[in-house]
N, C-alpha and C positions, 0 to 999 in steps of 0.2 A: 651455262651458269655452274660455277664450281662449288662443291660442297665446303662448308665452313671449316671441316676438318679434312686432312689428307687421310689416305688409307691408314698409313702408320699412326697418325693421330688418333683415328677412330679405334684402332686396336689397342693402343696405349690407354686410352680413355676407358674402353671396355674393361681391360685387365684391371686397371686401377679401381673402377667401380666395384668389381667382384671382390677385391681385396678389401676395400671398405666396408662392404657387407659382411665379409667374413669376420672382420674385427668387431663389427657390432653385434653379431651373433655370439662371438666369444664373450663380449662384455655382458650381454643378456643372461649368460649362462655363469656369469662371476669367474671366468677363466683369465679374464684381463680386467684391470680397474676401470671404472666407468669414467673416470675423471681425466683419462688420457686421450689424445688424438694426434694425427699426424696427417699431413698433406702427402698422399701417395704420388711419389714420382717416379716414372718409368724411364729406365735409361737402356741404351744399346751397349752391351758389354764390349770391352775391347778384343775380346777373343771369341771365336765361334764356338769353342767347347764350353763356354760359360752360358750358353742358350742364346735366344733371340732378343729377350728383355729381361731386364733385372731390376729389382729395387731394394733399397735399404731400409724401408718402411718398419720392418720387423725390429731392426737395431734401435732405430729412433724410439720406438714404443717402448723397447726393453729399458733404454736409458731413462724414460720418464717414470716407468713402473718399477725401476730397480730390479729387473728381471734380466736373465741371460737372454741375449738376442737369438740364439738358436732355439732355445725354448719357445719364445714367442713366434718365431717363424713356424715352428711346428704347430703350434695352436692354429695360427692363420690357415695353414695348409689343412687342417683337419675340418675347418669349415668352409673352405674355398669350394665353390661350385664352378666347374669348368664345362658343365654340359653346354652343348651348342655353341662352343667357342673352338677356336683353332688350336687351343693349348693341348699339347699331347701330355706334357708331364711338368712338375715343378720340383726343383732340386734346392736343397739348402746347402749354401756355400760359406766358407769362412766363419766369420763371427755372426752370421745371421742373413746373409744376402738370400733373396728369393730369386732363383734363375728360371726363367720360363722359356720352355722348348715348345714351338709351334709347328703344325704342319704347313705344307707350302700353299694352302688356300689364300692366306692374306697376301703373300708375295704374288701370286697370279693375279688377284684383284688389284694390287698395286701396280704391276706392270701394265695391265688393261687401261688403267687410268692414265698412265704415260702415253699410251698409244692414242687413246681417245682425245687427250686434250692437245698433245703436240706442242706447238709453240706457246701454249697457255699454261702447260704444265709447271706446277709450282706456285700458281696462284690459289689464294684461298680468301675467304672475307673475315679472318681474324679481327682486322681493324676497320671493319665496315662502320662508317659514320664518323670517323675521324677525318676532318678537313684540316691539313697541315700546311702551313706555309713555311717552306724551307728556304732561308736566305743564306747564301754562302758565295764565296769570293769577294764580292763587293769591294775590289781593290780601288784605291783612289785613282781618277782618270787623269793622271799627271805623268803617266808613262806606260811602257809596254809591261804586261804581265810577267811574272817571275815564276821560278819554280816553286815557291811556297804557294803562290796562287794556283799553280797546277795541282798540287797535292790536294788543296782544299776543293778544289773543282771535281777531282776523281773522287773524293770521300763524299761530296755533297750529292753529286749526280747519282752515284751507286746507291747511297742510302735512300734517296727520293725514289729510285727504281724498285728498291726493295720494299719499301713502304707501300708503293702502289701495288706491288705484287701481293702483299699481305692484306690488301683490301682498302686502303686509306685513299682518300683523295689528296694529292700532293701538287702544289704548286711551286715551281723553282723561281726564285726572285734574286736579282742582282741589284743592290742599292747602290746608286750613282751618287757619291759625295761631291756634287758639283756646285756647292756653295761654301763660303768660308774663305779664310785668308789664303789656303793653299792654292785656290783657282786663281786668286789674284796675283800670287808669285808666278804661277805657270804662265799666265797672259804676259806678265812683265819679262819673264824669262824669254819667251817666244819673240817679243817685240825687240829685245836686245839682239838676239840671233838675227833677226830681220835686219836690222839696221847694220850689222855686222856684214851680212851677206851683201848689202848695198854698197860696201866699202868703208863705212864709218868706223871710226875708232871708238867704239861705244862700250862701256864696262857692263858687265853682268850685275844684275842686282844682288843684294846680300840674300843668302839662302835659296839662290837660284837653282833650278833644275838644269843639270849640266850634261845630259845624256846626248849622245850624237843624234838621236832622233829628232830634237829640237832644231838641231843645225839642218837636217835634211828637210824638214818641214818648212824652215825659214827660206832655204834656198828655193824650194817650189814656189813658195808664196811671192819670193822677189821675182822671179822669173815670170810669173802670172800678172802680178800687180805693178812692178816696177816700184817707184818710189811714191806711188799715189796715196797708199795708206798714212804716209808721214803728213798729209794735207788734212787729215780728220781731226776734229777738236778732240783734246786730251781725253776727256771721258769717253766719247764715242770710239776713240782709237784703242783705248785700253779694253773696253768691252768687246771690240771686234776681236783683238788677239786672244782674249780670255775664251771667247764662245769658239773661235776658229780652233784653237788648240784642244779644247775639250771635246768637240765634235770629231776631229780627226782621231783623237786618242780612243774615244768610245768606239768609233767605227773600227779601229785597229783591234781593240779587245774583242769586239764582237766576232770578228773573222778568226781571230786566234781561237776563241772558243769553239767556233763552227768547226775549224781544222782539227780540234780535239774531240769532236762528236758531241758537243754540248750546246744546246740552245736554251736560254732561259725563257719562261713564260712571260715574265715581266722585268723591265729594266726600270726601276722606280727612282725618279729624280727628287734628291733632296731639295733642290731650288724650287720645284713645282710645290713641295708641301710647305715650304717656308712662305711661298707667295700667297698662300691660302690664309696664313697667320695661325696655322694649327698649333705652333709652338705657344703662342700667346693664349690660345684657349686651355693648353694644359696648364699654364701658369694660374690661369682664373680658376680652373677646377681645383687645383690644389689649395688656392687661397680661400675658396669658399668652404674647403673642408677643414680649414684652420691648420693646415699642415705647412704653412710657409711663414717665415718671418724676416725682418730686415736687421742686418748687422753690418757695421763698417761699410754701409752704403750699398751693399750687395743683397740680393734676395735669395733667402736659403730655404731648402726643402728639409722637413724633419724625418729624414730617411731612417735614422736609428730607430724610430717607432716600428720599422718594419725589417730590422734584422741587419741593417747595414752599420759599420763600425763607426761611422761619423756622419753629421749631416752633410749635405752637398749644396753647392752654391748653383743656382739655376740662372740667375742674371748677375753679371759682373758689375763692379762699381766703376767702370771705366765710362768716359763721356757718352759713348754710343749706347751704353746699357746692354753689351753684347750677351747673347746666350752662350752658356757653356755647352760642351758636347753633349751632356746628359738631356739637356732639354728637347733638341730636335729629335734625338733618338727615342725619347718617351712619346714625342708626337707620332713619330713614324710607326711605332709598335702600336700605339693606339689605333691608328689607321689601319694596320694590319687586322686587328681584331674587329674593327668596324666593318671590314669587308667579308666577314662571315667565317674567318678561320678560328677553329677552337683550339688549336695547339700551335705554338710558334716554336720553330727550331732555328736558332742562330749557329753558324759555324764560324768561329773567329780564331784570330791568331794568338799565339803564346803571349803576347803583350797585353791581352785583354782579361788575364785572370782576375785582376781586381776590379773589373768594370761590372762582372756579372751581378754582384750583390746589389750595387746602386742602381742597376736597370731594374732588378727584380723588385727593389724596394718602391721604386717610382710607379711601376705597373700595380703593386699593391695599393699604393696611395690612391691611384686613380679608381681603385675598387675592384681589380681583376685579382683572381686567386693566383698564388704563387706558382702552382703546378702548370699555369697556361705557358709558361716560357721555359724553355729548354736551351742551354747553351753548350755546345761541344767545341773543345779547344783543339785545334790541329797545331801539332809542334813543327819546328823548323825542319829544314832538309839540308843535308850537305851533299854536294855533288862530288863524287870520287871517281877519278880516272887515273888507272894505274894504281900507283900509291900515294897519289897527292890529292889534296882537297881542292877543288875549284872554287875559289872565293868570289863573293858577291858584295857590291857596294852600290846601292841604288843611286845614292846622290851623286856620287862620281861617275856613274853611267857605266861602271865596270862589271855589272851583273850578267849572269847568264839569263837570257829571257826565255820564256816559255816556247816562243817560236823556234829559237836555237836548240832548245831540248828536242823539240818534236822533229827538227830536222835531222838531230844527231841519233835518235834512237826510235823514232816513230810514235804514233799516237798508241798503239797497243801495248808496247813494252812500257811506255810512260804510265799509262792508266794502272797496268797490273803492277808495276813496282811500287807506285805510290799506294797501293792498297795491301801491301805485303805485311805491314806493321800496324798496330792499333794507331788511331789518329793522335792519341795523346802521347806517343812514344816518339823520340827523335828518330830520324830515319836517314841513313847512309844509302844514297842512291848511286850504285855501281854502274856507271855508264858502260864500261867494257863488258860486263856481264849482260846488261840489257840488249847490247849489239850482238850476242854469240848466238850463232845458228846451230845449236845443239841442246841435247837434253840437260845440260847444266843450267841453261836459262829456263827458268820456271815458266814463263809465258809460252816460250817455244814448246816445252814438255806438254803443256795442256793442250795447245793449238795441235800438236802433232797427234795427239790421240783423236781429236776430231777428223783430221785430215786422213788418217791412217783408216778410219771407218769407211770414209768415202771412198778410199782405194779398194777397199774390200768389196764393196758393191759395184765398182767398176770392173773389177776382175770377174766377180760373179757374172756380170752381164756379159763380159767378152767370152767366158766359158761357156756361155748359153744355158746358164744354170736357170731352170724354171721353178721359181719358189714362190709359195704363198706368203703373204704377210698378214699380220694382225692376230690378235688372240685367238680367234675362232678357227685359224687355219693351221695353228701350230700344235704340236704335242708338248705342253708345257712340263710335263713330267720328266722329260729328257734332260731338262736342266737342272742337274743334280750334282755337277762338280763343285768342290768347295770354292773355287774361284768364280764360278757363275753364281753361286749363292751370295758370296760376299759382295760382287758387284751389284747384284739386285738389291740387296739391303741398303746400300749407298744411295743407289737411284731412288729407292722409296722413300729414303730420309729426306729428299730435296725439299718438299714443301714446308716441312717442320723446320728445316734448317734455314729457309729463307725468313720464316716468321721470327724464329728465335733471335737470328742475327739482326734483323730489323728492330726488334724490340729491345735488344741490348745496344743498339747503335754501334755495332762492331763489324763493319764490312770486311775488315782483314779476315775474319773467320770464313768468308765465302771463298778466299784464296785458298785457304786450307782445304776446304770441302772439295774444290775443283781438282786440287793436287791429289787428294784422296781418291777421287773418282777416276782420274787419269791413271794412276798407279794401279788401281783395281782393274781397269780395263786392260793396260798392258799386261798385267799378270795373267788375266783371263786369255789374251791373245796368245801369249806364250806357252800357256799350258794346254789350251784346247784349240783344236784345229777347226777353224770356222767353215772353210770350204772343204769338206770332206767327201768320203764316198757314200755316206748314209744321207739320202735327200731329207729325211725327216728331221734328222739331228741338225743338218746344214741349215734347214729352214728355221728351226728353233734358236741357232746361235746368231742367225742373222737378225732375227726378231731382237734378241737381246743386244746385239751391236747397235741396232737402230735406235733402241730405247736410250742407250748409252749417248748415242749422237744427239738426239733430241735433248736430254738433260744437259749435256755439256754445252750445247748451243745457247740454250735459255739461260745458264749461269754465266756465260761469257757475255751474252746480251746485258744482263744485269750490271755488269762492270763496264760496259761500252767498248768491249775487245771483239774483234771480229772472229769469225769461226771459219777458217779457211777450208776449202775442199781439197786442197793439194798443197804441198809445201816443198 
């Protein structure tokens, strides 16, 4: 069972508490005003000469008290109790930063934690008690997955893994839109292609799906069934083609995602929800609450009462009294919450910006708090090859599918590159760079660090080096080179990084962390001879190399990328 705080987190919390007590003492002695306060935040400075940790709390207090930040910093230091702590000294820097310099005991403890936890290193219980349903991809089952779906899949799966690592219970869900007009069009499109495969001069219906995948599907169906399907009654025939196309495409999407290293816990069918009448129950609940009204023959929801910019139609005025998109979506999200989840995260495409407020308003109308729903928007992707943009057109069937991208660059590069920018930023995916087998390619650079460590241990074994491993068998005090200390600090920060990145919903920051870790290791490897003449120093450096390898492997696993032993 991992502690709720990492070693680094414990140290930061302890120092912050000591600073808070020092501020309190100063206020009791009227050296600082009693009506000022600040949340003490500890950061790791960008340069080693600035200490192990730093805080700007004195400057924040100075602004409130209209005092000089350095003066406030001096007052805090005067009352700061650092007994029984790893703090060696505290310096005042710049306009009032407090820089803390620590002995090596906290790093030794942090490194022991990495060794002890191994594949679980990075796991905390910060988010224990949160039961999160994360819905992402949810592509229409009318064709193959594309590169935008691939980006959403990388973001969603990585975020789910990080939330789990931070202690939350997470379920990954794919919402299958297997109801509505689009599925009717899909069935009609397949029937048209089937008739053409039988040699009939049969036109494609209006707004049909024209991808080559339907031609292939129709040809296989014609070869298997001959013309027997044409003998079915109209309604039964249409249902067959629709069901057949949906089944094949969903099966195809599942295989593509499996090849991408992603398995959803649940594939939730919209049709199954509609069959239960759940959307009608939503209408009735809103009606009972007095939140609906009729106008122009349609049924409206008073969504402006809950922050939406205008009221929304729930049921259209057409002869079939068709439900608008919002109604089944409300039923679906109500269903999610009824399954026991206390937080919902939806990852949607850029065309859904305007949809968020109306969905949130609907849930509030049903009696749920606004904060239960969180929506992340993943922006579009441009594929770049050479200096040219590879264009996509789903309706015309001229788009680059996810399968084609995986064949072109592989799963690891695809996942890594899709996470290199924040989800809400547009992404140019450089295919040529993703295929490059050199340090210019960031995924190669990170994976190479892991492989290089594996090669060090193979060489040590070949050389017959008899080394002890583990914190109790090495002399930790030998690890004092600046590159060794820098590397250990980055390793120690991993659990905090995982939690902070998960909390901020910014998986792209994990890519930066891995790049920093790989860079620190390569610097250590260049500066320090790992397999040297001193067996004690060699053992200590092998220990540090192993801890780096553990952390790299754990970080790569979070993004669904392999940690190779050789390259």
